[in-house]
C-alpha positions, -999 to 999 in steps of 0.1 A, spaced: -412 -495 326 -411 -480 290 -425 -500 261 -415 -487 227 -443 -492 202 -438 -497 164 -460 -467 157 -453 -431 149 -473 -403 134 -468 -386 101 -461 -353 120 -436 -370 144 -414 -397 131 -403 -409 165 -418 -442 176 -443 -437 204 -439 -452 239 -461 -464 267 -449 -458 303 -459 -479 333 -454 -468 369 -452 -490 399 -447 -522 378 -453 -554 397 -438 -588 391 -471 -601 376 -470 -575 348 -434 -582 341 -442 -619 339 -471 -614 315 -450 -591 292 -422 -617 291 -447 -644 282 -462 -622 255 -428 -615 240 -420 -652 238 -445 -680 234 -476 -659 240 -505 -666 263 -540 -680 260 -566 -652 256 -586 -664 286 -557 -672 308 -559 -638 326 -596 -631 321 -609 -659 343 -604 -661 381 -579 -688 389 -590 -714 415 -556 -720 432 -544 -687 442 -549 -669 475 -558 -635 461 -575 -628 428 -569 -590 430 -534 -589 414 -546 -614 388 -577 -594 378 -557 -562 376 -539 -576 346 -571 -578 325 -573 -540 318 -535 -541 311 -541 -567 285 -570 -548 270 -548 -516 270 -520 -534 251 -546 -548 226 -561 -513 221 -527 -498 214 -521 -523 186 -494 -542 205 -509 -577 205 -512 -603 177 -543 -624 181 -542 -660 168 -565 -690 165 -548 -724 161 -559 -754 142 -544 -789 137 -520 -775 111 -508 -747 134 -519 -711 132 -552 -709 112 -558 -672 113 -542 -641 128 -551 -605 135 -521 -583 128 -525 -547 140 -517 -519 115 -521 -491 140 -537 -485 174 -574 -485 179 -585 -521 174 -617 -530 193 -626 -565 204 -661 -576 193 -678 -604 213 -699 -631 196 -735 -618 194 -758 -635 218 -788 -632 195 -790 -649 161 -775 -627 134 -764 -629 97 -728 -621 88 -712 -609 56 -679 -595 42 -674 -558 41 -677 -544 6 -645 -524 12 -621 -553 17 -589 -559 -3 -573 -594 -5 -535 -597 -10 -516 -630 -12 -485 -633 11 -461 -661 19 -481 -673 49 -515 -672 31 -540 -644 23 -540 -609 39 -574 -593 41 -577 -556 50 -603 -529 50 -597 -492 54 -624 -492 81 -603 -512 105 -567 -509 119 -558 -545 114 -550 -572 88 -568 -605 89 -543 -632 77 -557 -666 68 -528 -691 71 -548 -723 68 -558 -727 31 -589 -747 43 -604 -713 54 -603 -698 19 -638 -711 9 -652 -694 39 -643 -660 24 -661 -669 -8 -692 -680 12 -693 -648 32 -698 -627 1 -735 -635 8 -752 -633 42 -743 -663 64 -758 -676 96 -737 -690 124 -744 -725 112 -733 -716 77 -700 -704 90 -696 -734 114 -702 -758 85 -675 -742 63 -648 -744 91 -623 -772 92 -635 -799 115 -613 -792 145 -622 -755 144 -660 -760 145 -660 -763 183 -644 -728 183 -669 -713 159 -681 -687 183 -645 -675 188 -639 -675 151 -669 -653 145 -659 -629 172 -624 -629 156 -639 -621 122 -660 -593 137 -630 -578 155 -610 -577 123 -636 -555 106 -634 -577 75 -668 -593 84 -698 -575 99 -733 -581 110 -759 -575 83 -785 -548 88 -820 -545 74 -806 -531 41 -785 -562 37 -754 -542 42 -727 -547 68 -734 -524 97 -698 -512 99 -700 -502 62 -733 -483 63 -720 -448 71 -694 -450 43 -720 -464 19 -744 -436 28 -717 -411 21 -711 -426 -13 -675 -440 -9 -663 -467 -32 -635 -491 -22 -608 -476 -43 -614 -440 -31 -617 -450 6 -586 -471 5 -566 -443 -12 -579 -417 12 -571 -438 43 -537 -448 30 -525 -413 22 -542 -394 50 -538 -419 79 -524 -404 110 -503 -434 121 -474 -452 104 -458 -484 113 -421 -479 116 -413 -516 120 -430 -525 87 -411 -496 71 -378 -511 83 -387 -545 67 -394 -529 33 -366 -536 7 -344 -506 3 -328 -497 -31 -291 -489 -25 -279 -456 -38 -310 -449 -59 -309 -413 -70 -339 -391 -77 -344 -389 -115 -331 -356 -128 -354 -326 -132 -348 -323 -169 -357 -354 -190 -348 -359 -227 -375 -369 -252 -376 -377 -289 -384 -344 -306 -390 -341 -344 -387 -303 -345 -387 -274 -321 -408 -242 -320 -396 -213 -299 -424 -194 -281 -423 -156 -276 -416 -146 -240 -443 -122 -227 -435 -88 -213 -449 -85 -178 -450 -47 -181 -479 -50 -206 -501 -68 -182 -524 -44 -164 -552 -67 -152 -561 -65 -115 -554 -98 -96 -586 -97 -76 -607 -89 -107 -592 -120 -124 -602 -142 -94 -637 -128 -95 -639 -133 -133 -625 -169 -134 -649 -193 -150 -651 -223 -173 -658 -214 -209 -667 -242 -234 -677 -222 -265 -649 -211 -288 -645 -184 -314 -638 -193 -350 -606 -173 -347 -579 -197 -334 -556 -190 -305 -523 -174 -314 -488 -186 -306 -482 -154 -286 -513 -161 -264 -503 -198 -260 -468 -188 -251 -480 -164 -225 -503 -190 -209 -474 -215 -207 -449 -190 -195 -469 -177 -166 -482 -212 -156 -453 -236 -160 -420 -221 -172 -389 -230 -151 -376 -199 -134 -347 -217 -117 -330 -250 -111 -322 -256 -74 -306 -282 -52 -330 -295 -25 -317 -307 8 -281 -300 -1 -256 -319 20 -280 -347 28 -279 -382 13 -313 -376 -3 -302 -344 -21 -320 -340 -54 -326 -316 -82 -356 -293 -77 -373 -266 -98 -389 -232 -92 -420 -226 -113 -450 -203 -110 -470 -231 -95 -464 -249 -62 -451 -285 -60 -444 -307 -30 -407 -306 -23 -400 -286 -55 -401 -319 -74 -424 -306 -103 -428 -341 -118 -457 -330 -140 -449 -321 -176 -473 -304 -201 -481 -319 -235 -502 -301 -260 -525 -316 -286 -528 -286 -310 -557 -287 -334 -552 -251 -346 -530 -223 -335 -519 -193 -355 -481 -196 -359 -478 -233 -349 -487 -263 -371 -512 -289 -358 -496 -318 -339 -487 -332 -306 -460 -313 -286 -441 -313 -254 -436 -280 -236 -399 -274 -227 -403 -253 -196 -365 -246 -195 -362 -231 -230 -398 -220 -233 -403 -239 -265 -425 -266 -280 -410 -299 -292 -431 -316 -318 -435 -353 -312 -460 -363 -339 -485 -349 -363 -522 -346 -354 -528 -384 -358 -558 -406 -350 -550 -409 -312 -548 -371 -310 -582 -368 -327 -596 -393 -302 -582 -373 -273 -599 -342 -286 -632 -360 -291 -630 -375 -256 -624 -340 -242 -656 -327 -258 -677 -357 -246 -663 -353 -211 -671 -316 -207 -706 -319 -222 -715 -342 -193 -707 -315 -168 -737 -301 -148 -728 -265 -159 -731 -276 -196 -766 -291 -194 -777 -272 -225 -748 -285 -246 -751 -320 -261 -720 -340 -273 -730 -334 -309 -730 -296 -302 -698 -295 -283 -667 -278 -298 -632 -292 -299 -607 -268 -283 -579 -252 -303 -555 -268 -278 -558 -297 -254 -532 -296 -226 -523 -329 -210 -506 -331 -177 -483 -361 -174 -462 -371 -144 -429 -388 -141 -439 -409 -112 -404 -419 -103 -395 -383 -93 -420 -385 -64 -416 -422 -57 -379 -417 -50 -387 -396 -20 -421 -409 -10 -422 -446 -17 -420 -454 20 -447 -429 31 -471 -440 4 -478 -403 -5 -463 -402 -40 -495 -403 -60 -515 -382 -36 -489 -354 -38 -489 -357 -76 -526 -351 -77 -522 -321 -54 -496 -307 -78 -521 -312 -107 -547 -293 -88 -523 -264 -84 -516 -264 -122 -554 -265 -130 -560 -233 -109 -529 -215 -124 -540 -223 -159 -575 -210 -151 -562 -177 -136 -537 -170 -163 -561 -179 -191 -587 -155 -176 -561 -127 -174 -552 -133 -211 -589 -133 -221 -588 -169 -232 -615 -196 -228 -603 -222 -202 -619 -255 -193 -605 -281 -169 -616 -317 -175 -624 -343 -149 -615 -373 -170 -589 -383 -196 -574 -415 -211 -539 -426 -200 -540 -453 -228 -545 -426 -255 -517 -405 -240 -494 -435 -242 -503 -442 -278 -498 -406 -290 -467 -399 -270 -450 -433 -274 -440 -431 -237 -446 -461 -214 -475 -453 -190 -454 -467 -161 -427 -442 -165 -449 -412 -175 -487 -412 -171 -514 -386 -177 -531 -372 -146 -551 -342 -160 -564 -324 -190 -572 -288 -198 -589 -272 -229 -580 -238 -243 -594 -216 -271 -606 -181 -278 -640 -173 -263 -670 -169 -286 
C-alpha cells in the first residue's frame, strides 16, 4: 500500500510517500476510518475485552503513532458545540506530550503568532510543526490567561463546563501543540529556553523558519488563490524624473588595482575629506556595481517566462528587483538632490531637491553608523554626513510574482541586498573612496522623499560614500 503525503521538500517538489508491506485487513480498516469519520484516540491504544487475540490490535498502535509523527493525522477535542480545538500538522515531526504526572505550571510560548480564520483562531509557533486551531470561542479567554503561569486548576476553571472533565487531555493537547509549555525555574517555557538563550526574537525566528524550512505542504499550496495570467512586472520601470544627468562611463583599461589586494584592503571608512566626491568617481562606482549589461528572457518558452537582467552583482533568478536611489549632499559635477540611478542608460534622474526628508535621511545615517562597535570613538555630534547616501529599494512585486507560493520573496531580496553591499564595498575600495554600509534605515523617510508607495517599492538597505580623510 502506498500513501501519498501532502509534504514535499524545497529540493524535491514531488509529494513524499509512505509504503506499507504485507498490509492486513485491520490496517486497511483503520485507514478507511481515519479518512472518513475518524477514530477515538484511545480506541486502538487499549486492549479490547471481546476479541480472541490482542496481538493484531496492539500492532496498530505503532502504526497510528507513525502516521501521527509523519504529520498525517488531525487531532481534535470535541465539546457540546462540536469541535472545540484541533491540531493541524504543518509538516512531519509532531510529538505527543502526555499530561505531566507531577504538579506543574503552564504558560504560552513567547514565540506564538495568532491569526484569525473562518473557523476561529489559528495559533502557531516556529518551534512546532503544527497549528493549534481554537474553534470554540469560549476557549479564547484561556489564551489570555496563559500569558501568565497557570496551574492545572487555573486551566480547568477557564474551560467550558463540559470540557472540564477532559482537562488532562486538553493540557496534553496544548503541550503537544508547542503553543503552551511547562514553566522552568526562570519562569520561561521549557521549549523556548534554547531560543531565548540564543537571543532569538519572535519576528526573526518566524522569518527564519518560514524561509529556511525544509518541508512544504503541497496541499495547502493548491488551496491558495491563484491569480490568472499575472505577468512578472517588467524589468524597466518608469518614474517621474525632473531632469537627467548622464554619467561618464569608466574605461576598464585604466584600472590596474589587484583584485586580491582590494579584498585585503576592504574596510569601512566613516571620516570624509573636505573635498567632495566627483561625478566621475560616482559614475564609476555605479557602473561597476549596478549598471545593466544586458536584458534577457528567463525561462523562455515556459508560461512563467519573464524579463531578467544581467548586472555586475548576483540576483536570484536574474530578477534584480533592487534599484538604487541617491541622496546627494555634495558632488562635483552634480547638483544636490534626490536621484534615481538609471542602470540602463547609466544616468541619474533627479526626483527632488535636497529637501527636509533628504536631510533627515542623512542625519539618520550618521546617527546609525556612530552606534557601530567599530566607531566607539565617534559620537553622533562628531559624525560626518556622507557626500552621497545610496538607498537600495526593491520592487517587491518582481520577486513576489515568482515566489509568492514558496514564501521566499523577501528572503531573496535581502540576499540580493547583501550582494550589492559587498559589490559597493569592493568597487569603492578599488576607486579609493570611503565606503560605509548601514545596518538601519527608514522606509517611511524613503517614501516621503521619493513619493513612491512603500508597498510597491520599499527601501531595504543604505550605503554611505565620500572621499576618505
